[in-house]
ROKOL-725817 format. One record per residue: residue number from 1; residue in three letters; z, y, x of N, C-alpha, C, CB in turn. Coordinates in steps of 0.2 Angstrom, whole numbers, plus 5000, padded with zeros to 4 digits. Glycine has a CB too. Layout:
REM ROKOL-725817
   k   r n.c3 n.c2 n.c1 ca.c3 ca.c2 ca.c1 c.c3 c.c2 c.c1 cb.c3 cb.c2 cb.c1
 NUM Ala    Z    Y    X     Z     Y     X    Z    Y    X     Z     Y     X
...
This chain:
REM ROKOL-725817
   k   r n.c3 n.c2 n.c1 ca.c3 ca.c2 ca.c1 c.c3 c.c2 c.c1 cb.c3 cb.c2 cb.c1
   1 Met 6029 6479 5086  6033  6485  5087 6040 6482 5088  6033  6490  5082
   2 Ala 6042 6477 5085  6049  6475  5084 6052 6474 5091  6050  6468  5080
   3 Cys 6048 6471 5096  6051  6470  5103 6049 6475 5108  6049  6463  5105
   4 Val 6046 6480 5106  6043  6485  5111 6049 6490 5113  6037  6489  5108
   5 Pro 6051 6490 5119  6057  6494  5121 6055 6501 5122  6060  6492  5127
   6 Arg 6053 6505 5116  6051  6512  5116 6054 6515 5110  6044  6513  5117
   7 Val 6055 6521 5110  6057  6525  5104 6051 6528 5101  6063  6530  5106
   8 Phe 6050 6526 5095  6044  6529  5091 6046 6534 5087  6040  6523  5087
   9 Val 6044 6540 5088  6046  6546  5084 6041 6548 5080  6048  6552  5089
  10 Gly 6043 6549 5073  6038  6552  5068 6039 6560 5067  6038  6548  5062
  11 Phe 6035 6564 5068  6036  6571  5067 6033 6573 5060  6032  6575  5073
  12 Thr 6037 6575 5056  6035  6577  5049 6033 6584 5048  6040  6575  5044
  13 Gly 6035 6589 5052  6034  6596  5052 6036 6598 5045  6026  6597  5053
  14 Gly 6041 6595 5042  6043  6597  5035 6039 6595 5030  6044  6605  5035
  15 Arg 6033 6592 5031  6029  6590  5026 6030 6583 5023  6022  6590  5028
  16 Gly 6034 6579 5026  6036  6572  5024 6030 6568 5027  6035  6572  5016
  17 Val 6032 6561 5026  6028  6556  5029 6026 6551 5023  6031  6552  5035
  18 Pro 6020 6549 5023  6018  6544  5018 6023 6538 5018  6011  6542  5018
  19 Pro 6026 6535 5013  6030  6530  5013 6028 6524 5016  6032  6528  5006
  20 Ala 6021 6522 5016  6018  6516  5019 6019 6517 5027  6011  6516  5017
  21 Thr 6020 6523 5030  6020  6523  5037 6027 6524 5040  6015  6529  5039
  22 Thr 6032 6525 5036  6038  6527  5038 6041 6521 5042  6043  6529  5033
  23 Thr 6040 6515 5041  6043  6509  5044 6041 6509 5051  6042  6503  5041
  24 Ala 6035 6512 5053  6032  6512  5060 6036 6516 5065  6025  6514  5060
  25 Phe 6041 6520 5062  6045  6525  5067 6052 6523 5067  6044  6532  5064
  26 Asp 6055 6524 5073  6062  6523  5074 6066 6529 5071  6064  6521  5081
  27 Val 6063 6535 5072  6067  6541  5070 6061 6546 5067  6071  6544  5076
  28 Leu 6063 6550 5062  6059  6555  5059 6062 6562 5060  6058  6554  5052
  29 Val 6058 6566 5063  6061  6573  5064 6056 6578 5060  6062  6575  5071
  30 Asp 6059 6584 5058  6055  6588  5054 6054 6595 5057  6058  6589  5047
  31 Asp 6057 6596 5063  6056  6603  5066 6055 6602 5073  6061  6608  5064
  32 Asp 6052 6607 5077  6051  6607  5084 6057 6606 5088  6047  6613  5086
  33 Glu 6062 6609 5086  6069  6609  5090 6071 6602 5090  6074  6614  5087
  34 His 6072 6599 5084  6074  6592  5084 6070 6587 5088  6075  6590  5077
  35 Leu 6063 6588 5087  6058  6584  5091 6060 6585 5099  6051  6586  5089
  36 Ala 6060 6591 5101  6061  6592  5108 6068 6588 5111  6062  6599  5110
  37 Ala 6073 6589 5106  6080  6586  5108 6079 6578 5109  6085  6588  5103
  38 Val 6076 6575 5103  6076  6568  5103 6072 6566 5109  6072  6566  5097
  39 Val 6066 6569 5111  6062  6567  5116 6065 6567 5123  6055  6571  5116
  40 Ala 6069 6573 5124  6072  6574  5130 6078 6569 5131  6075  6581  5130
  41 Asn 6082 6568 5126  6087  6563  5126 6085 6556 5127  6092  6563  5120
  42 Ala 6079 6554 5124  6077  6547  5125 6074 6547 5132  6071  6546  5120
  43 Ala 6071 6552 5135  6069  6552  5142 6075 6552 5147  6065  6558  5143
  44 Arg 6080 6555 5145  6086  6555  5150 6090 6549 5150  6091  6561  5148
  45 Trp 6090 6545 5144  6094  6539  5144 6089 6534 5141  6101  6540  5140
  46 Pro 6084 6532 5145  6079  6527  5142 6082 6520 5140  6073  6527  5147
  47 Leu 6086 6518 5144  6089  6511  5143 6093 6511 5137  6093  6509  5149
  48 Ala 6098 6516 5136  6102  6516  5130 6098 6518 5124  6108  6521  5131
  49 Ser 6093 6522 5124  6089  6524  5119 6085 6518 5116  6084  6530  5120
  50 Ser 6082 6514 5121  6078  6509  5119 6082 6503 5116  6074  6506  5125
  51 Ala 6088 6502 5119  6093  6497  5116 6095 6499 5109  6099  6496  5121
  52 Leu 6096 6505 5108  6098  6507  5101 6093 6506 5096  6100  6515  5101
  53 Val 6087 6508 5097  6081  6507  5092 6080 6499 5091  6075  6511  5094
  54 Leu 6080 6495 5097  6079  6488  5096 6084 6485 5092  6079  6485  5103
  55 Leu 6090 6487 5093  6096  6485  5089 6095 6486 5081  6103  6487  5092
  56 Leu 6093 6493 5080  6093  6495  5073 6087 6492 5070  6092  6503  5073
  57 Arg 6081 6490 5073  6076  6487  5070 6077 6481 5067  6070  6486  5075
  58 Gly 6082 6477 5070  6083  6470  5067 6089 6470 5063  6084  6465  5073
  59 Gly 6092 6476 5061  6098  6476  5058 6098 6474 5051  6101  6483  5058
  60 Ala 6092 6475 5047  6092  6474  5040 6093 6466 5038  6085  6476  5037
  61 Gly 6091 6462 5043  6091  6455  5042 6098 6451 5044  6086  6451  5045
  62 Arg 6103 6455 5046  6109  6453  5048 6115 6454 5044  6111  6456  5055
  63 Ser 6119 6449 5043  6125  6450  5040 6130 6455 5044  6129  6443  5039
  64 Val 6135 6457 5041  6140  6462  5044 6142 6458 5051  6145  6464  5040
  65 Pro 6145 6452 5050  6148  6449  5057 6142 6448 5062  6151  6442  5055
  66 Asp 6136 6446 5060  6131  6445  5064 6129 6452 5067  6125  6442  5061
  67 Gly 6129 6457 5063  6127  6464  5066 6132 6466 5071  6126  6469  5060
  68 Leu 6138 6465 5070  6143  6467  5075 6143 6463 5081  6150  6466  5072
  69 Ile 6141 6457 5081  6140  6453  5087 6134 6456 5091  6139  6445  5085
  70 Ala 6129 6457 5087  6123  6460  5091 6124 6467 5094  6117  6461  5086
  71 Glu 6128 6471 5090  6130  6478  5093 6134 6477 5099  6133  6482  5088
  72 Ser 6139 6472 5099  6144  6472  5104 6140 6469 5110  6149  6467  5102
  73 Ser 6135 6464 5109  6132  6461  5115 6127 6467 5118  6127  6456  5112
  74 Thr 6124 6471 5114  6120  6476  5117 6125 6481 5121  6117  6480  5112
  75 Tyr 6131 6483 5118  6135  6488  5121 6138 6485 5128  6141  6489  5116
  76 Ser 6139 6479 5128  6142  6476  5134 6137 6475 5140  6144  6469  5133
  77 Thr 6130 6474 5137  6125  6474  5142 6124 6481 5145  6118  6472  5139
  78 Leu 6125 6486 5141  6124  6493  5144 6130 6495 5148  6123  6498  5138
  79 Gln 6136 6492 5147  6142  6494  5151 6140 6492 5158  6148  6490  5148
  80 Ala 6136 6487 5159  6135  6485  5166 6129 6488 5169  6134  6477  5166
  81 Gly 6126 6493 5165  6120  6496  5167 6120 6502 5171  6115  6497  5161
  82 Pro 6115 6505 5174  6115  6511  5178 6117 6517 5174  6109  6512  5182
  83 Glu 6115 6518 5168  6116  6524  5164 6124 6525 5163  6112  6524  5158
  84 His 6127 6520 5161  6134  6520  5160 6138 6521 5166  6137  6514  5156
  85 Gly 6135 6518 5171  6138  6518  5178 6138 6525 5180  6135  6514  5183
  86 Arg 6132 6529 5179  6132  6536  5181 6137 6540 5177  6124  6538  5180
  87 Trp 6138 6539 5171  6142  6542  5167 6150 6541 5170  6142  6541  5159
  88 Leu 6151 6535 5171  6158  6534  5174 6159 6537 5180  6159  6526  5175
  89 Ala 6154 6537 5185  6155  6541  5191 6156 6548 5190  6149  6539  5195
  90 Gly 6153 6551 5185  6154  6558  5184 6160 6561 5180  6148  6561  5181
  91 His 6164 6556 5178  6170  6557  5174 6177 6555 5178  6170  6555  5167
  92 Glu 6181 6559 5179  6188  6557  5182 6192 6553 5177  6192  6563  5185
  93 Arg 6195 6547 5179  6199  6543  5174 6205 6547 5172  6201  6537  5178
  94 Arg 6205 6547 5165  6211  6550  5162 6217 6545 5162  6210  6553  5155
  95 Val 6223 6548 5163  6229  6543  5162 6233 6546 5157  6233  6543  5169
  96 Arg 6235 6542 5152  6239  6543  5147 6247 6541 5148  6237  6540  5140
  97 Ala 6251 6546 5146  6258  6544  5147 6260 6539 5141  6263  6550  5146
  98 Ala 6265 6535 5143  6267  6530  5138 6269 6533 5131  6273  6525  5141
  99 Glu 6267 6530 5126  6269  6533  5119 6273 6528 5115  6262  6534  5115
 100 Cys 6279 6531 5112  6284  6527  5109 6283 6527 5101  6290  6529  5110
 101 Glu 6280 6532 5099  6279  6532  5091 6273 6528 5089  6277  6540  5089
 102 Pro 6273 6526 5083  6267  6521  5081 6261 6525 5081  6269  6519  5073
 103 Ala 6256 6522 5082  6249  6525  5082 6246 6525 5075  6244  6521  5087
 104 Val 6249 6521 5071  6247  6521  5064 6253 6521 5060  6242  6515  5062
 105 Arg 6254 6526 5055  6259  6526  5051 6257 6522 5044  6261  6533  5049
 106 Val 6262 6518 5042  6260  6514  5036 6266 6516 5031  6261  6507  5038
 107 Glu 6263 6517 5025  6268  6518  5019 6265 6515 5013  6269  6526  5018
 108 Arg 6269 6511 5010  6267  6508  5004 6271 6510 4998  6268  6500  5004
 109 Arg 6267 6512 4992  6270  6514  4986 6267 6509 4981  6270  6521  4985
 110 Gly 6270 6504 4978  6268  6500  4973 6261 6497 4976  6266  6504  4967
 111 Gly 6256 6497 4972  6250  6494  4974 6245 6498 4979  6246  6493  4968
 112 Arg 6248 6504 4981  6245  6509  4986 6247 6508 4993  6245  6516  4983
 113 Leu 6243 6507 4998  6245  6507  5005 6241 6512 5008  6242  6500  5008
 114 Ala 6245 6517 5011  6243  6523  5014 6244 6522 5022  6247  6529  5012
 115 Leu 6238 6523 5025  6238  6522  5033 6236 6529 5036  6233  6516  5035
 116 Thr 6239 6531 5041  6238  6537  5044 6237 6536 5052  6243  6542  5043
 117 Leu 6231 6538 5054  6231  6538  5062 6235 6543 5064  6223  6539  5064
 118 Ala 6240 6541 5069  6245  6546  5071 6246 6547 5078  6252  6543  5068
 119 Arg 6240 6549 5081  6240  6551  5088 6237 6559 5088  6236  6547  5093
 120 Pro 6240 6563 5085  6237  6570  5084 6236 6574 5091  6241  6574  5079
 121 His 6241 6572 5095  6241  6575  5102 6234 6574 5106  6247  6573  5106
 122 Val 6231 6569 5104  6224  6567  5107 6219 6566 5102  6225  6560  5112
 123 Arg 6220 6570 5097  6215  6570  5091 6213 6563 5088  6209  6574  5093
 124 Asn 6219 6559 5088  6218  6552  5086 6213 6548 5089  6217  6553  5078
 125 Ala 6212 6549 5096  6208  6545  5100 6210 6538 5099  6208  6547  5107
 126 Phe 6204 6534 5098  6205  6527  5095 6206 6522 5102  6199  6524  5091
 127 Asp 6212 6520 5103  6214  6516  5108 6216 6509 5106  6219  6519  5113
 128 Ala 6217 6504 5111  6219  6497  5109 6225 6497 5105  6220  6493  5116
 129 Arg 6230 6501 5106  6236  6500  5102 6235 6503 5095  6241  6505  5105
 130 Met 6231 6508 5094  6229  6510  5087 6225 6505 5084  6225  6517  5088
 131 Arg 6220 6502 5087  6216  6496  5084 6221 6491 5082  6211  6494  5089
 132 Thr 6225 6489 5086  6230  6483  5084 6234 6485 5078  6234  6481  5090
 133 Glu 6237 6491 5078  6241  6493  5073 6237 6493 5066  6245  6499  5074
 134 Leu 6231 6496 5067  6227  6497  5061 6225 6490 5058  6221  6501  5062
 135 Leu 6223 6485 5062  6222  6478  5060 6228 6475 5057  6219  6474  5066
 136 Asp 6234 6476 5060  6240  6473  5057 6241 6476 5050  6246  6474  5061
 137 Ala 6240 6482 5049  6241  6485  5042 6235 6483 5037  6241  6493  5043
 138 Leu 6229 6482 5039  6224  6480  5035 6225 6472 5033  6217  6481  5038
 139 Ala 6228 6468 5038  6229  6461  5036 6234 6461 5031  6232  6458  5043
 140 Val 6239 6465 5030  6244  6465  5025 6240 6467 5018  6249  6471  5026
 141 Ala 6236 6471 5018  6232  6473  5012 6227 6467 5010  6227  6479  5013
 142 Ala 6225 6463 5015  6220  6458  5014 6224 6452 5011  6217  6456  5020
 143 Ser 6230 6451 5013  6234  6445  5011 6238 6446 5005  6239  6443  5017
 144 Asp 6239 6452 5002  6243  6454  4997 6239 6456 4991  6249  6459  4998
 145 Pro 6238 6452 4986  6234  6454  4980 6236 6460 4976  6232  6448  4976
 146 Glu 6243 6461 4977  6246  6467  4973 6244 6474 4976  6253  6466  4973
 147 Ile 6241 6474 4982  6239  6480  4985 6232 6481 4982  6239  6480  4993
 148 Thr 6231 6486 4978  6224  6487  4975 6221 6493 4978  6225  6488  4967
 149 Glu 6224 6497 4982  6221  6503  4985 6224 6504 4992  6223  6509  4980
 150 Val 6219 6505 4996  6221  6507  5003 6218 6514 5005  6218  6502  5008
 151 Val 6222 6518 5007  6219  6525  5009 6221 6526 5016  6223  6531  5005
 152 Leu 6215 6528 5020  6216  6529  5027 6214 6537 5028  6211  6525  5031
 153 Glu 6218 6540 5032  6217  6547  5034 6220 6548 5041  6221  6552  5029
 154 Gly 6219 6554 5044  6222  6555  5051 6226 6561 5051  6216  6557  5055
 155 Ala 6231 6561 5055  6236  6567  5056 6233 6572 5061  6243  6564  5058
 156 Gly 6235 6578 5060  6233  6583  5065 6226 6586 5063  6233  6580  5072
 157 Pro 6223 6589 5068  6217  6593  5067 6211 6590 5066  6216  6598  5073
 158 Thr 6211 6583 5067  6204  6579  5066 6206 6572 5064  6200  6580  5072
 159 Phe 6202 6569 5060  6203  6562  5058 6203 6558 5064  6197  6560  5053
 160 Cys 6198 6558 5068  6197  6554  5074 6192 6556 5079  6196  6546  5072
 161 Ser 6194 6557 5085  6189  6560  5090 6185 6554 5094  6193  6564  5095
 162 Gly 6186 6548 5092  6182  6543  5095 6186 6539 5099  6176  6545  5098
 163 Gly 6183 6534 5103  6187  6530  5108 6190 6534 5113  6182  6525  5111
 164 Asp 6196 6532 5115  6200  6535  5120 6197 6534 5127  6207  6532  5120
 165 Leu 6195 6540 5130  6191  6539  5136 6196 6537 5142  6188  6546  5138
 166 Ala 6202 6537 5141  6207  6534  5146 6206 6527 5147  6214  6536  5144
 167 Glu 6203 6523 5142  6202  6516  5142 6195 6514 5144  6204  6513  5135
 168 Phe 6190 6519 5145  6184  6517  5147 6184 6515 5154  6179  6523  5146
 169 Gly 6181 6509 5155  6180  6506  5162 6186 6502 5164  6179  6511  5167
 170 Thr 6191 6501 5160  6197  6498  5162 6197 6490 5161  6203  6501  5158
 171 Leu 6193 6488 5157  6193  6480  5156 6189 6477 5162  6189  6478  5150
 172 Val 6191 6471 5164  6189  6468  5170 6181 6467 5170  6192  6461  5171
 173 Asp 6178 6465 5165  6171  6464  5165 6168 6465 5157  6169  6457  5167
 174 Pro 6162 6466 5157  6159  6467  5150 6159 6461 5146  6152  6469  5151
 175 Ala 6159 6455 5149  6160  6449  5144 6166 6449 5141  6158  6443  5149
 176 Ser 6172 6450 5144  6178  6450  5141 6179 6456 5136  6184  6452  5147
 177 Ala 6176 6462 5137  6176  6467  5132 6172 6465 5126  6173  6473  5135
 178 His 6167 6461 5127  6163  6459  5121 6167 6454 5117  6156  6455  5123
 179 Val 6170 6449 5120  6174  6445  5116 6180 6448 5112  6177  6439  5121
 180 Leu 6183 6453 5116  6189  6457  5113 6186 6461 5107  6192  6461  5118
 181 Arg 6180 6464 5107  6178  6468  5102 6176 6464 5096  6171  6472  5104
 182 Ile 6174 6458 5097  6172  6453  5091 6179 6450 5088  6168  6447  5094
 183 Ala 6183 6449 5092  6190  6446  5090 6194 6451 5086  6194  6443  5095
 184 Gln 6193 6457 5088  6198  6463  5085 6193 6468 5082  6203  6465  5090
 185 Ser 6190 6467 5077  6185  6472  5075 6188 6475 5069  6178  6469  5073
 186 Ala 6190 6482 5069  6193  6486  5064 6187 6487 5059  6196  6492  5066
 187 Gly 6181 6488 5061  6176  6489  5056 6175 6483 5051  6169  6490  5060
 188 Leu 6175 6477 5054  6175  6471  5050 6180 6470 5045  6174  6464  5054
 189 Ala 6187 6472 5047  6192  6472  5043 6192 6477 5037  6199  6473  5047
 190 Ile 6189 6483 5038  6188  6488  5033 6183 6485 5028  6186  6495  5036
 191 Asp 6177 6482 5031  6172  6480  5027 6174 6475 5022  6166  6477  5031
 192 Gln 6178 6470 5024  6181  6465  5020 6185 6467 5014  6184  6460  5024
 193 Leu 6188 6473 5015  6192  6477  5010 6189 6483 5007  6199  6479  5013
 194 Ala 6182 6483 5008  6179  6490  5006 6180 6492 4999  6171  6489  5007
 195 Ala 6180 6488 4994  6181  6490  4987 6187 6493 4986  6180  6484  4983
 196 Lys 6192 6492 4990  6199  6495  4990 6200 6501 4994  6204  6490  4991
 197 Val 6196 6502 4999  6197  6507  5004 6194 6514 5003  6195  6504  5011
 198 Thr 6198 6519 5003  6195  6526  5003 6198 6529 5010  6198  6530  4997
 199 Val 6193 6532 5013  6195  6536  5019 6194 6543 5018  6190  6533  5025
 200 His 6199 6547 5020  6198  6554  5020 6198 6557 5027  6205  6558  5016
 201 Val 6192 6560 5028  6191  6563  5035 6191 6570 5035  6184  6560  5037
 202 His 6192 6573 5041  6192  6580  5042 6191 6582 5049  6199  6583  5039
 203 Gly 6190 6588 5051  6189  6590  5058 6183 6587 5061  6195  6588  5062
 204 Arg 6183 6587 5067  6177  6584  5071 6178 6577 5072  6177  6588  5078
 205 Cys 6174 6573 5068  6174  6566  5068 6169 6563 5073  6173  6563  5061
 206 Val 6171 6560 5078  6166  6558  5084 6167 6550 5084  6169  6561  5090
 207 Gly 6161 6547 5086  6161  6540  5088 6164 6536 5082  6164  6539  5094
 208 Ala 6169 6532 5084  6173  6528  5080 6175 6532 5073  6179  6525  5083
 209 Gly 6176 6538 5074  6178  6542  5068 6173 6543 5063  6181  6549  5071
 210 Val 6167 6541 5065  6161  6541  5060 6160 6534 5058  6155  6545  5064
 211 Glu 6160 6530 5063  6157  6523  5062 6162 6519 5057  6157  6519  5068
 212 Leu 6169 6519 5058  6173  6515  5055 6174 6518 5047  6180  6516  5058
 213 Pro 6174 6524 5046  6174  6526  5039 6168 6524 5035  6175  6534  5038
 214 Ala 6163 6523 5038  6156  6521  5035 6157 6514 5032  6151  6522  5039
 215 Phe 6161 6510 5034  6162  6503  5031 6166 6504 5025  6166  6499  5036
 216 Ala 6170 6509 5023  6174  6509  5017 6170 6510 5011  6179  6515  5018
 217 Gly 6173 6508 5005  6169  6509  4999 6168 6516 4997  6173  6506  4994
 218 Arg 6173 6521 4999  6172  6528  4998 6175 6532 5004  6176  6530  4991
 219 Val 6171 6537 5005  6173  6542  5011 6173 6549 5008  6168  6541  5017
 220 Val 6178 6553 5008  6179  6559  5006 6180 6564 5012  6185  6560  5001
 221 Ala 6176 6569 5013  6177  6574  5018 6180 6581 5016  6170  6574  5022
 222 Ala 6184 6584 5021  6185  6591  5020 6179 6595 5021  6191  6593  5024
 223 Pro 6179 6601 5018  6173  6605  5019 6171 6606 5026  6173  6611  5016
 224 Glu 6175 6607 5031  6174  6609  5038 6172 6603 5042  6179  6613  5041
 225 Thr 6172 6597 5040  6171  6591  5044 6164 6591 5047  6172  6585  5039
 226 Ser 6164 6588 5053  6157  6587  5056 6157 6580 5059  6156  6592  5062
 227 Phe 6151 6578 5060  6151  6571  5062 6146 6570 5068  6148  6566  5056
 228 Leu 6148 6566 5073  6144  6566  5080 6145 6559 5083  6147  6571  5085
 229 Leu 6139 6557 5085  6138  6550  5089 6137 6552 5096  6133  6545  5086
 230 Pro 6142 6552 5100  6141  6554  5107 6139 6549 5112  6147  6557  5110
 231 Glu 6138 6542 5110  6138  6537  5115 6132 6537 5119  6138  6530  5111
 232 Leu 6126 6539 5117  6120  6539  5121 6121 6543 5127  6114  6542  5117
 233 Ala 6124 6548 5127  6126  6552  5133 6130 6549 5138  6128  6559  5132
 234 Met 6133 6543 5136  6137  6539  5140 6134 6533 5143  6144  6537  5137
 235 Gly 6127 6533 5141  6123  6527  5143 6125 6521 5138  6124  6525  5150
 236 Leu 6127 6522 5132  6129  6517  5128 6126 6517 5121  6137  6516  5127
 237 Val 6127 6513 5117  6126  6513  5109 6132 6513 5106  6121  6507  5107
 238 Pro 6132 6515 5100  6139  6515  5096 6142 6508 5096  6138  6517  5088
 239 Gly 6149 6508 5097  6152  6502  5099 6157 6500 5094  6155  6502  5105
 240 Ala 6159 6504 5089  6164  6503  5084 6161 6500 5077  6168  6509  5083
 241 Gly 6155 6498 5077  6152  6495  5071 6146 6500 5068  6157  6494  5066
 242 Gly 6145 6506 5071  6141  6511  5069 6134 6509 5067  6141  6517  5073
 243 Thr 6131 6504 5071  6124  6502  5070 6124 6497 5064  6121  6498  5077
 244 Val 6129 6495 5062  6130  6491  5056 6132 6495 5050  6135  6485  5057
 245 Ser 6137 6499 5050  6140  6503  5045 6135 6509 5043  6147  6505  5046
 246 Leu 6133 6512 5048  6129  6518  5046 6122 6517 5043  6128  6523  5052
 247 Pro 6118 6512 5045  6112  6511  5042 6112 6509 5035  6108  6505  5046
 248 Arg 6118 6505 5033  6119  6503  5026 6120 6509 5022  6125  6499  5025
 249 Arg 6122 6515 5025  6123  6521  5021 6117 6526 5021  6130  6525  5023
 250 Ile 6115 6527 5027  6110  6532  5028 6103 6530 5031  6112  6537  5033
 251 Gly 6102 6523 5032  6096  6520  5034 6096 6520 5042  6090  6524  5032
 252 Arg 6092 6516 5045  6091  6516  5052 6088 6522 5055  6087  6509  5054
 253 Gln 6084 6525 5052  6080  6531  5055 6085 6537 5056  6074  6533  5051
 254 Arg 6089 6538 5051  6094  6543  5051 6100 6542 5056  6097  6545  5044
 255 Thr 6102 6535 5056  6106  6533  5061 6104 6534 5068  6108  6525  5060
 256 Ala 6098 6533 5069  6095  6534  5076 6094 6542 5077  6087  6531  5076
 257 Leu 6093 6545 5072  6092  6553  5073 6099 6556 5075  6090  6556  5067
 258 Leu 6105 6553 5072  6111  6556  5073 6113 6554 5080  6116  6552  5068
 259 Ala 6111 6548 5083  6113  6546  5090 6108 6550 5095  6112  6538  5090
 260 Leu 6102 6550 5093  6097  6553  5098 6098 6560 5099  6090  6551  5096
 261 Leu 6100 6564 5093  6101  6571  5094 6107 6573 5098  6101  6574  5087
 262 Ala 6112 6568 5097  6119  6570  5100 6121 6576 5098  6118  6569  5108
 263 Arg 6120 6578 5092  6123  6585  5089 6127 6583 5083  6117  6590  5088
 264 Pro 6132 6587 5082  6136  6586  5075 6132 6588 5069  6142  6590  5076
 265 Val 6133 6585 5064  6130  6587  5057 6136 6589 5053  6126  6581  5054
 266 Asp 6135 6593 5048  6140  6596  5044 6141 6591 5038  6139  6603  5042
 267 Ala 6146 6593 5034  6148  6589  5028 6143 6589 5023  6155  6591  5025
 268 Glu 6140 6595 5022  6134  6595  5017 6129 6591 5019  6132  6602  5016
 269 Thr 6127 6591 5025  6121  6586  5027 6123 6579 5026  6119  6588  5034
 270 Ala 6129 6577 5028  6132  6571  5028 6132 6568 5021  6139  6570  5031
 271 Gln 6134 6572 5016  6134  6571  5009 6127 6570 5007  6137  6576  5005
 272 Ala 6122 6574 5009  6115  6573  5006 6112 6567 5009  6111  6579  5009
 273 Trp 6114 6565 5015  6112  6558  5018 6115 6552 5015  6113  6558  5025
 274 Gly 6121 6553 5012  6125  6547  5009 6130 6545 5014  6120  6542  5008
 275 Leu 6131 6548 5020  6136  6546  5025 6143 6547 5022  6135  6550  5031
 276 Ile 6144 6552 5018  6150  6553  5014 6149 6553 5007  6154  6559  5016
 277 Asp 6154 6552 5003  6153  6551  4995 6155 6558 4992  6157  6546  4992
 278 Ala 6159 6562 4995  6161  6568  4992 6164 6573 4997  6167  6566  4986
 279 Ile 6164 6579 4995  6168  6584  4999 6173 6587 4995  6162  6590  5001
 280 Ala 6179 6587 4997  6185  6589  4993 6190 6593 4998  6188  6583  4990
């Protein structure tokens, strides 16, 4: 099964599945509606769906850096594939005006470093500049032993709406994009500081807005928060570290379910799964 490029779906019908058989499935669903959605999405994006489950199957044996390399390699392969090409062809390129204000606000008070994603006009869409500024701030926390607490939150109506679509398809080639993702991984930087990091999320958290907080030691969500992985519909897999961070919190089958359903889950469900640690 490990190398079979198919999505294996287990249907529980709400009755549960014997523990001895659960590892045979990539995803478990417990009602007819979710079953239909998973099957339909896997059929619509077969390359991305197969790549996702193959990636997740091997995740347990990988370190965080190795997992990020595997994820980025898969993501870059799909970037050159027909499903992502179809998505790009159907979406007009967005152009952003130049921004002068910092993409990440940084405030230090004693041993506490407060970081705020500060592009509320685009719901904190995660772009290259935001990534660079976040990495710079996290590097300060990593190099200064007097910083004992890092708090990350987002300004405006939502914590983070995912990767900035204005940057999709702008790099010269997938190989260059792969090298850049590995060299500048915000997920890895958060993971290396996880014991110090608390992320406060709110609003509609999408893509990177789900994947990056999951690396932190603690995630606190506002009651109205929702969580969505949209990458499958773009012909891709999560690319901000989600195939590494999410399985460590919720397991590979729920990670696959979140991606294959392509529907948001609420804060209560996220807490029950272990995706977040508290609702406040």
